[in-house]
C-alpha positions as a Markdown table, in Angstrom:
| # | Residue | x | y | z |
|---|---|---|---|---|
| 1 | Met | 4.7 | 42.6 | -20.5 |
| 2 | Lys | 4.5 | 41.2 | -24.0 |
| 3 | Asp | 4.3 | 37.0 | -24.1 |
| 4 | Thr | 6.9 | 35.1 | -25.8 |
| 5 | Phe | 6.1 | 32.3 | -27.7 |
| 6 | Thr | 7.5 | 28.8 | -25.4 |
| 7 | Arg | 6.7 | 25.2 | -25.8 |
| 8 | Arg | 5.0 | 25.5 | -22.2 |
| 9 | Asn | 2.7 | 27.7 | -23.4 |
| 10 | Ala | 2.1 | 26.3 | -27.0 |
| 11 | Leu | 0.7 | 23.1 | -25.0 |
| 12 | Arg | -0.9 | 24.9 | -22.9 |
| 13 | Ala | -3.1 | 26.5 | -25.6 |
| 14 | Ser | -3.3 | 23.4 | -27.6 |
| 15 | Ala | -4.5 | 21.6 | -24.1 |
| 16 | Gly | -6.8 | 24.4 | -23.5 |
| 17 | Ala | -8.2 | 23.8 | -27.2 |
| 18 | Ala | -9.1 | 20.4 | -26.5 |
| 19 | Leu | -10.8 | 20.9 | -23.1 |
| 20 | Ile | -12.7 | 23.7 | -25.0 |
| 21 | Ala | -13.6 | 21.2 | -28.1 |
| 22 | Gly | -14.6 | 18.4 | -25.6 |
| 23 | Pro | -17.5 | 17.5 | -23.4 |
| 24 | Gly | -16.3 | 19.2 | -20.1 |
| 25 | Ala | -16.4 | 22.5 | -21.5 |
| 26 | His | -20.1 | 24.3 | -20.5 |
| 27 | Ala | -19.2 | 27.8 | -20.6 |
| 28 | Ala | -17.7 | 29.8 | -23.3 |
| 29 | Gly | -13.9 | 30.2 | -23.0 |
| 30 | Thr | -14.1 | 28.2 | -20.1 |
| 31 | Ala | -11.9 | 25.2 | -19.9 |
| 32 | Trp | -10.8 | 24.9 | -16.3 |
| 33 | Pro | -12.2 | 23.7 | -14.3 |
| 34 | Val | -14.7 | 21.5 | -15.5 |
| 35 | Arg | -17.9 | 20.9 | -14.0 |
| 36 | Glu | -21.1 | 18.9 | -14.2 |
| 37 | Gly | -23.4 | 20.1 | -16.9 |
| 38 | Glu | -26.9 | 19.2 | -18.1 |
| 39 | Thr | -25.6 | 16.3 | -19.9 |
| 40 | Thr | -23.1 | 14.8 | -17.6 |
| 41 | Pro | -23.2 | 12.6 | -14.7 |
| 42 | Lys | -23.8 | 14.8 | -11.0 |
| 43 | Leu | -22.1 | 13.4 | -7.8 |
| 44 | Cys | -24.3 | 13.1 | -4.8 |
| 45 | Leu | -24.4 | 11.6 | -1.5 |
| 46 | Gly | -26.8 | 9.7 | 0.1 |
| 47 | Val | -27.8 | 11.6 | 4.0 |
| 48 | Pro | -30.6 | 11.0 | 6.6 |
| 49 | Leu | -33.9 | 12.9 | 5.3 |
| 50 | Gln | -33.7 | 14.7 | 9.2 |
| 51 | Ile | -29.9 | 15.7 | 8.8 |
| 52 | Glu | -28.8 | 18.0 | 10.6 |
| 53 | Glu | -27.5 | 21.8 | 9.3 |
| 54 | Ala | -23.5 | 20.9 | 9.7 |
| 55 | Arg | -23.7 | 17.7 | 7.7 |
| 56 | Leu | -25.6 | 19.6 | 4.9 |
| 57 | Arg | -22.5 | 22.1 | 5.0 |
| 58 | His | -20.3 | 19.3 | 5.2 |
| 59 | Leu | -21.6 | 17.9 | 1.7 |
| 60 | Ser | -21.2 | 21.5 | 0.0 |
| 61 | Gln | -17.5 | 22.0 | 1.5 |
| 62 | Ile | -16.7 | 19.3 | -0.4 |
| 63 | Gly | -18.3 | 20.2 | -3.3 |
| 64 | Val | -21.2 | 17.8 | -3.9 |
| 65 | Gly | -24.2 | 19.6 | -5.0 |
| 66 | Tyr | -27.1 | 16.5 | -4.7 |
| 67 | Ala | -28.2 | 14.3 | -2.0 |
| 68 | Leu | -30.0 | 11.8 | -2.1 |
| 69 | Ser | -31.7 | 10.1 | 1.0 |
| 70 | Gly | -34.8 | 7.5 | 2.2 |
| 71 | Gly | -38.5 | 8.6 | 1.8 |
| 72 | Pro | -41.1 | 9.8 | 4.1 |
| 73 | Pro | -43.9 | 7.3 | 4.9 |
| 74 | Ile | -45.9 | 6.7 | 1.9 |
| 75 | Pro | -48.0 | 8.4 | 0.7 |
| 76 | Trp | -46.0 | 11.3 | 0.4 |
| 77 | Arg | -47.4 | 15.2 | 0.4 |
| 78 | Glu | -46.4 | 17.4 | -2.2 |
| 79 | Glu | -46.0 | 20.2 | 0.5 |
| 80 | Glu | -44.0 | 18.2 | 2.8 |
| 81 | Leu | -41.1 | 17.3 | -0.1 |
| 82 | Arg | -40.9 | 20.6 | -1.2 |
| 83 | Ala | -40.0 | 21.8 | 2.1 |
| 84 | His | -37.4 | 19.3 | 2.9 |
| 85 | Arg | -36.2 | 20.6 | -0.6 |
| 86 | Glu | -36.1 | 23.8 | 0.1 |
| 87 | Arg | -34.0 | 23.0 | 3.2 |
| 88 | Phe | -31.4 | 20.9 | 1.6 |
| 89 | Arg | -31.4 | 24.1 | -1.4 |
| 90 | Ala | -30.7 | 26.4 | 1.5 |
| 91 | His | -27.4 | 25.0 | 1.9 |
| 92 | Gly | -26.7 | 24.6 | -2.0 |
| 93 | Leu | -28.0 | 21.0 | -2.4 |
| 94 | Glu | -30.4 | 19.4 | -4.2 |
| 95 | Leu | -32.5 | 16.6 | -3.0 |
| 96 | Cys | -32.8 | 14.9 | -6.3 |
| 97 | Asn | -33.6 | 11.1 | -5.4 |
| 98 | Leu | -35.9 | 9.6 | -2.4 |
| 99 | Met | -35.9 | 6.2 | -1.9 |
| 100 | Ile | -40.1 | 4.7 | -1.5 |
| 101 | His | -40.8 | 1.8 | 0.3 |
| 102 | Gly | -44.0 | 0.7 | 2.8 |
| 103 | Phe | -45.4 | -2.0 | 0.2 |
| 104 | Pro | -44.6 | -5.4 | 1.7 |
| 105 | Asn | -47.8 | -7.0 | 0.4 |
| 106 | Thr | -47.0 | -5.8 | -3.0 |
| 107 | Ile | -43.6 | -7.4 | -3.1 |
| 108 | Tyr | -44.9 | -10.8 | -1.2 |
| 109 | Gly | -48.3 | -10.7 | -3.6 |
| 110 | Arg | -50.7 | -10.6 | -0.9 |
| 111 | Pro | -54.5 | -8.8 | -0.1 |
| 112 | Gly | -53.7 | -5.4 | 0.3 |
| 113 | Arg | -51.4 | -4.7 | -2.9 |
| 114 | Asp | -53.7 | -2.7 | -4.1 |
| 115 | Glu | -54.2 | 0.2 | -1.3 |
| 116 | Glu | -50.2 | 0.1 | -0.8 |
| 117 | Ile | -50.3 | 0.8 | -5.1 |
| 118 | Glu | -52.5 | 3.4 | -4.2 |
| 119 | Lys | -50.4 | 5.1 | -1.8 |
| 120 | Val | -47.6 | 5.0 | -4.1 |
| 121 | Val | -49.4 | 6.4 | -7.3 |
| 122 | Gln | -50.0 | 9.5 | -4.7 |
| 123 | Ser | -46.1 | 9.8 | -3.6 |
| 124 | Ile | -45.1 | 9.5 | -7.2 |
| 125 | Arg | -47.6 | 12.4 | -8.3 |
| 126 | Ala | -46.3 | 14.4 | -5.3 |
| 127 | Ala | -42.8 | 13.6 | -6.4 |
| 128 | Gly | -43.3 | 15.2 | -9.5 |
| 129 | Ala | -45.4 | 18.2 | -8.4 |
| 130 | Ala | -42.7 | 19.0 | -6.3 |
| 131 | Gly | -39.7 | 18.4 | -8.8 |
| 132 | Leu | -38.3 | 15.7 | -7.2 |
| 133 | Pro | -36.9 | 14.0 | -10.7 |
| 134 | Val | -36.3 | 10.2 | -9.3 |
| 135 | Val | -37.4 | 7.6 | -7.1 |
| 136 | Glu | -35.8 | 4.7 | -6.4 |
| 137 | Tyr | -37.0 | 1.5 | -4.9 |
| 138 | Asn | -36.2 | -2.1 | -3.9 |
| 139 | Phe | -38.4 | -5.0 | -4.4 |
| 140 | Tyr | -36.8 | -7.9 | -2.9 |
| 141 | Ala | -38.5 | -10.4 | -0.6 |
| 142 | His | -35.7 | -10.6 | 1.7 |
| 143 | Arg | -31.6 | -9.0 | 1.4 |
| 144 | Leu | -29.1 | -11.6 | 2.2 |
| 145 | Val | -27.4 | -9.2 | 4.4 |
| 146 | Glu | -26.7 | -12.2 | 7.0 |
| 147 | Gly | -23.9 | -13.2 | 4.5 |
| 148 | Tyr | -21.8 | -10.2 | 5.1 |
| 149 | Tyr | -18.7 | -10.3 | 7.1 |
| 150 | Glu | -15.7 | -7.8 | 7.3 |
| 151 | Glu | -12.9 | -8.7 | 6.0 |
| 152 | Lys | -9.1 | -6.7 | 6.5 |
| 153 | Gly | -8.3 | -4.4 | 3.5 |
| 154 | Arg | -5.1 | -2.2 | 3.5 |
| 155 | Ala | -3.0 | -1.0 | 7.0 |
| 156 | Gly | -6.4 | -2.9 | 8.5 |
| 157 | Ser | -8.9 | -0.3 | 6.9 |
| 158 | Gly | -12.3 | -2.5 | 6.8 |
| 159 | Leu | -13.9 | -4.1 | 3.4 |
| 160 | Thr | -16.8 | -5.7 | 3.1 |
| 161 | Ala | -17.0 | -9.4 | 2.2 |
| 162 | Phe | -19.9 | -11.5 | 1.0 |
| 163 | Thr | -19.7 | -15.6 | 1.0 |
| 164 | Tyr | -23.0 | -17.5 | 0.0 |
| 165 | Ser | -21.8 | -20.5 | 1.8 |
| 166 | Arg | -21.9 | -19.2 | 5.0 |
| 167 | Val | -25.7 | -18.3 | 4.4 |
| 168 | Lys | -27.4 | -20.5 | 1.5 |
| 169 | Asp | -29.0 | -22.6 | 3.6 |
| 170 | Leu | -31.0 | -19.9 | 6.0 |
| 171 | Pro | -34.4 | -21.2 | 6.2 |
| 172 | Pro | -37.2 | -18.4 | 5.5 |
| 173 | Leu | -38.2 | -15.9 | 8.0 |
| 174 | Pro | -41.5 | -15.8 | 9.9 |
| 175 | Gly | -43.9 | -13.3 | 8.2 |
| 176 | Ile | -42.1 | -13.4 | 5.1 |
| 177 | Gly | -41.7 | -17.3 | 3.6 |
| 178 | Ala | -40.3 | -18.0 | 0.3 |
| 179 | His | -41.7 | -16.5 | -3.0 |
| 180 | Ser | -40.6 | -17.9 | -6.2 |
| 181 | Leu | -38.3 | -16.3 | -8.9 |
| 182 | Glu | -41.8 | -16.3 | -11.4 |
| 183 | Asp | -44.0 | -15.3 | -8.5 |
| 184 | Gln | -41.9 | -12.0 | -8.1 |
| 185 | Trp | -41.9 | -11.5 | -11.4 |
| 186 | Lys | -45.7 | -11.7 | -11.6 |
| 187 | Asn | -45.7 | -9.3 | -8.8 |
| 188 | Ile | -43.2 | -6.8 | -10.1 |
| 189 | Thr | -45.0 | -6.7 | -13.6 |
| 190 | Tyr | -48.4 | -5.9 | -11.3 |
| 191 | Phe | -46.8 | -3.2 | -9.6 |
| 192 | Leu | -45.0 | -1.8 | -12.3 |
| 193 | Lys | -48.3 | -1.9 | -15.1 |
| 194 | Ala | -50.0 | 0.4 | -12.4 |
| 195 | Val | -47.1 | 3.1 | -11.6 |
| 196 | Val | -45.2 | 3.6 | -14.4 |
| 197 | Pro | -47.9 | 5.4 | -16.5 |
| 198 | Val | -48.0 | 7.7 | -13.5 |
| 199 | Ala | -44.6 | 8.4 | -13.3 |
| 200 | Glu | -44.0 | 9.1 | -16.7 |
| 201 | Lys | -47.1 | 11.9 | -16.7 |
| 202 | Ala | -45.6 | 13.1 | -13.3 |
| 203 | Gly | -42.2 | 13.4 | -15.1 |
| 204 | Val | -40.5 | 11.3 | -12.6 |
| 205 | Arg | -38.4 | 8.3 | -13.4 |
| 206 | Leu | -38.4 | 5.2 | -11.4 |
| 207 | Ala | -34.9 | 3.5 | -10.4 |
| 208 | Leu | -34.9 | -0.2 | -9.3 |
| 209 | His | -32.0 | -1.1 | -7.4 |
| 210 | Pro | -30.3 | -4.7 | -8.4 |
| 211 | Asn | -30.0 | -7.7 | -5.8 |
| 212 | Asp | -27.4 | -7.0 | -3.9 |
| 213 | Pro | -25.9 | -9.4 | -2.9 |
| 214 | Pro | -26.8 | -11.1 | -6.2 |
| 215 | Ala | -27.4 | -14.3 | -4.2 |
| 216 | Pro | -29.2 | -17.0 | -6.4 |
| 217 | Leu | -31.7 | -17.2 | -3.5 |
| 218 | Ser | -32.5 | -15.2 | -0.2 |
| 219 | Arg | -33.9 | -17.2 | 2.3 |
| 220 | Gly | -35.4 | -19.2 | 0.0 |
| 221 | Ser | -37.2 | -16.9 | -2.1 |
| 222 | Gly | -35.8 | -16.0 | -6.0 |
| 223 | Gln | -34.4 | -12.6 | -6.8 |
| 224 | Ile | -35.5 | -10.9 | -9.9 |
| 225 | Met | -32.7 | -8.5 | -10.3 |
| 226 | Ser | -29.7 | -10.9 | -9.6 |
| 227 | Thr | -29.2 | -11.3 | -13.0 |
| 228 | Leu | -28.4 | -9.2 | -16.1 |
| 229 | Ala | -31.0 | -11.1 | -17.9 |
| 230 | Gly | -33.2 | -9.7 | -15.1 |
| 231 | Trp | -32.3 | -6.3 | -15.3 |
| 232 | Lys | -32.8 | -6.8 | -19.2 |
| 233 | Arg | -36.5 | -8.2 | -18.5 |
| 234 | Leu | -37.5 | -5.6 | -16.0 |
| 235 | Ile | -37.0 | -2.8 | -18.4 |
| 236 | Ser | -38.7 | -4.6 | -21.4 |
| 237 | Ile | -41.9 | -4.8 | -18.9 |
| 238 | Val | -43.2 | -1.5 | -19.5 |
| 239 | Asp | -40.9 | -0.1 | -22.2 |
| 240 | Ser | -40.9 | 3.4 | -20.7 |
| 241 | Pro | -37.9 | 6.1 | -19.8 |
| 242 | Ala | -39.5 | 5.9 | -16.4 |
| 243 | Asn | -39.2 | 2.4 | -15.9 |
| 244 | Gly | -35.6 | 2.3 | -15.5 |
| 245 | Ile | -33.0 | 0.5 | -13.5 |
| 246 | Thr | -29.8 | 2.1 | -10.6 |
| 247 | Tyr | -26.9 | 0.8 | -12.6 |
| 248 | Asp | -24.2 | -0.2 | -10.1 |
| 249 | Cys | -20.6 | -0.9 | -11.4 |
| 250 | Gly | -20.0 | -2.6 | -8.5 |
| 251 | Val | -22.9 | -5.1 | -8.4 |
| 252 | Thr | -22.7 | -5.7 | -12.3 |
| 253 | Arg | -19.2 | -7.1 | -11.4 |
| 254 | Glu | -20.3 | -9.3 | -8.7 |
| 255 | Leu | -22.8 | -11.0 | -12.0 |
| 256 | Gly | -19.4 | -11.6 | -13.4 |
| 257 | Glu | -20.4 | -8.9 | -16.1 |
| 258 | Asp | -18.4 | -6.2 | -18.1 |
| 259 | Pro | -19.4 | -3.1 | -16.2 |
| 260 | Val | -18.7 | -0.8 | -19.1 |
| 261 | Glu | -20.6 | -2.8 | -21.6 |
| 262 | Val | -23.6 | -3.0 | -19.4 |
| 263 | Ala | -23.7 | 0.7 | -18.8 |
| 264 | Arg | -23.5 | 1.0 | -22.5 |
| 265 | Tyr | -26.6 | -1.3 | -23.0 |
| 266 | Phe | -28.9 | 0.2 | -20.4 |
| 267 | Gly | -27.5 | 4.3 | -21.3 |
| 268 | Ser | -28.0 | 3.7 | -25.2 |
| 269 | Arg | -31.7 | 2.7 | -24.3 |
| 270 | Asp | -32.1 | 5.6 | -21.8 |
| 271 | Arg | -32.8 | 3.4 | -18.7 |
| 272 | Ile | -30.2 | 4.5 | -16.1 |
| 273 | Asn | -32.0 | 6.3 | -14.0 |
| 274 | His | -29.7 | 6.5 | -11.3 |
| 275 | Ala | -25.9 | 5.0 | -10.5 |
| 276 | His | -23.8 | 3.7 | -8.0 |
| 277 | Tyr | -20.1 | 4.0 | -8.3 |
| 278 | Arg | -18.2 | 1.2 | -6.3 |
| 279 | Asn | -15.5 | -1.4 | -6.9 |
| 280 | Val | -15.0 | -5.4 | -6.0 |
| 281 | Arg | -12.8 | -8.3 | -5.9 |
| 282 | Leu | -14.6 | -11.3 | -7.4 |
| 283 | Arg | -14.0 | -14.7 | -6.6 |
| 284 | Lys | -17.1 | -16.5 | -7.8 |
| 285 | Pro | -19.9 | -14.6 | -9.7 |
| 286 | Tyr | -23.1 | -14.1 | -7.3 |
| 287 | Glu | -21.8 | -16.0 | -4.6 |
| 288 | Asp | -18.4 | -14.9 | -3.3 |
| 289 | Tyr | -16.4 | -11.4 | -3.4 |
| 290 | Thr | -15.1 | -8.2 | -1.3 |
| 291 | Glu | -16.1 | -4.7 | -1.7 |
| 292 | Val | -12.9 | -2.9 | -1.7 |
| 293 | Trp | -11.5 | 0.9 | -1.9 |
| 294 | Leu | -12.3 | 2.6 | -5.2 |
| 295 | Asp | -8.8 | 2.5 | -6.5 |
| 296 | Glu | -8.1 | -0.9 | -6.0 |
| 297 | Gly | -10.7 | -3.4 | -7.2 |
| 298 | Glu | -11.4 | -5.5 | -10.6 |
| 299 | Val | -13.5 | -2.5 | -12.2 |
| 300 | Asp | -12.1 | -0.1 | -14.3 |
| 301 | Met | -13.7 | 2.8 | -12.7 |
| 302 | Phe | -12.2 | 5.5 | -15.1 |
| 303 | Ala | -13.5 | 3.4 | -18.2 |
| 304 | Val | -17.0 | 3.3 | -16.3 |
| 305 | Met | -17.0 | 7.1 | -16.1 |
| 306 | Arg | -15.4 | 7.8 | -19.4 |
| 307 | Glu | -18.5 | 5.6 | -20.5 |
| 308 | Leu | -21.1 | 7.4 | -18.8 |
| 309 | Val | -19.9 | 10.5 | -19.6 |
| 310 | Arg | -19.6 | 10.0 | -23.6 |
| 311 | Leu | -23.6 | 8.5 | -23.1 |
| 312 | Lys | -24.2 | 11.8 | -21.6 |
| 313 | Tyr | -25.7 | 10.0 | -18.7 |
| 314 | Pro | -27.4 | 13.5 | -17.1 |
| 315 | Arg | -28.6 | 11.8 | -13.7 |
| 316 | Tyr | -27.0 | 11.2 | -10.4 |
| 317 | Leu | -24.0 | 9.1 | -9.8 |
| 318 | Tyr | -23.1 | 8.0 | -6.1 |
| 319 | Pro | -19.7 | 7.1 | -4.5 |
| 320 | Glu | -20.8 | 4.7 | -2.2 |
| 321 | His | -20.1 | 2.3 | 0.6 |
| 322 | Pro | -16.5 | 4.1 | 1.8 |
| 323 | Arg | -14.6 | 1.8 | 3.5 |
| 324 | Ala | -14.2 | 1.7 | 7.4 |
| 325 | Ile | -10.8 | 3.6 | 8.6 |
| 326 | Asp | -9.5 | 4.5 | 12.1 |
| 327 | Leu | -10.7 | 8.3 | 11.8 |
| 328 | Asp | -14.0 | 7.1 | 11.3 |
| 329 | Arg | -13.7 | 4.8 | 14.1 |
| 330 | Ala | -12.3 | 7.1 | 16.5 |
| 331 | Cys | -14.9 | 9.7 | 15.9 |
| 332 | Ser | -18.1 | 8.5 | 14.5 |
| 333 | Ser | -20.6 | 7.2 | 16.6 |
| 334 | Ala | -22.8 | 6.3 | 13.8 |
| 335 | Lys | -22.9 | 1.9 | 13.1 |
| 336 | Pro | -22.3 | 1.5 | 10.0 |
| 337 | Tyr | -25.3 | -0.6 | 8.3 |
| 338 | Tyr | -22.6 | -3.4 | 6.9 |
| 339 | Pro | -19.4 | -4.9 | 8.1 |
| 340 | Gly | -16.5 | -2.9 | 7.2 |
| 341 | Gly | -18.3 | -0.2 | 6.2 |
| 342 | Gly | -16.8 | 3.6 | 6.8 |
| 343 | Ser | -18.1 | 6.9 | 7.4 |
| 344 | Val | -17.9 | 10.8 | 7.0 |
| 345 | Ala | -13.9 | 10.5 | 6.4 |
| 346 | Ser | -14.0 | 8.1 | 3.9 |
| 347 | Glu | -16.9 | 9.3 | 2.3 |
| 348 | Val | -15.0 | 12.5 | 1.1 |
| 349 | Tyr | -12.1 | 9.9 | -0.4 |
| 350 | Asn | -14.6 | 8.4 | -2.4 |
| 351 | Val | -16.1 | 11.7 | -3.4 |
| 352 | Ala | -12.7 | 12.9 | -4.2 |
| 353 | Tyr | -11.6 | 10.1 | -6.2 |
| 354 | Ala | -14.9 | 9.9 | -8.4 |
| 355 | Arg | -15.0 | 14.2 | -9.0 |
| 356 | Ala | -10.9 | 13.4 | -10.0 |
| 357 | Met | -12.5 | 10.4 | -12.7 |
| 358 | Leu | -15.2 | 13.0 | -13.7 |
| 359 | Gln | -13.1 | 15.6 | -14.6 |
| 360 | Ala | -10.6 | 13.6 | -16.3 |
| 361 | Ala | -13.3 | 12.3 | -18.1 |
| 362 | Leu | -14.8 | 15.5 | -18.9 |
| 363 | Ser | -11.4 | 16.6 | -20.1 |
| 364 | Gln | -11.1 | 14.3 | -22.9 |
């Protein structure tokens, strides 16, 4: 039957042309559905490395193609990492990021750090040889999770609140002690100068997660990644794309900063090596806030996604910290890491929300 011209057909044609011309068009002649490409963010979820097969299928079923996890004990071995990646790939998933840990003497500046750093170096080389693109890490003397508590959200769902005044006077823990801010900067500098050149050669990007919560002190210890100035200082220590951050729009707002401007600063310098996607309501920068549902906080989540797309950020975006809902509480035996945290069902909500934001941003 011959097509006839209608206003609806004209609108459809113009919309299709806009999509094809825009950043969301990856295949010639295909405008919809918009998919991730080489120069777009890619949605991922965090899962245990020894995850069961059914859970891997679940990620693929909800449209997630990438996964991250905590890494094995250091030093990592290439063949072990390849085996993990092949197991994930069998279910349509790319294992894209492993968190490296196991170097406390390096963080505290104690004897034995050189031996630890050598194990990290070996692990980075193994990651590069196995094709793992990102290695994430933390660098704090203590994480002040004691300040988290559950706050009731809409219809009784669980939110995660933090108030520094509840925990600011907690003493240092035995075996850890208190570490000054400048000592922590000295320790991270020593570490980065040893490992970043190795990461460059291995083709691996290192991503340091911000301090979260970003309290001024954590049981007496300074926190190098608890301010925007600290984030900027970090990437200046060794000027390399391999020395980057995990950009977290939620933590950015916890600092009282503009998440879009901060994304632009680090993204334009190619220093966002991983990204987290979550929302908060802020009462006092650094000290008093609540992590909320993605659609109800102070962060303009679409503006953040649109900026990452504009920057052609090509790596991984994790819609993290799902909120606690009754369905998860009734069906999941897993205990959340933080009060007010959710599990599989609310994680599906996070992925769907982030997917909609990504497709909308790519379609502009």
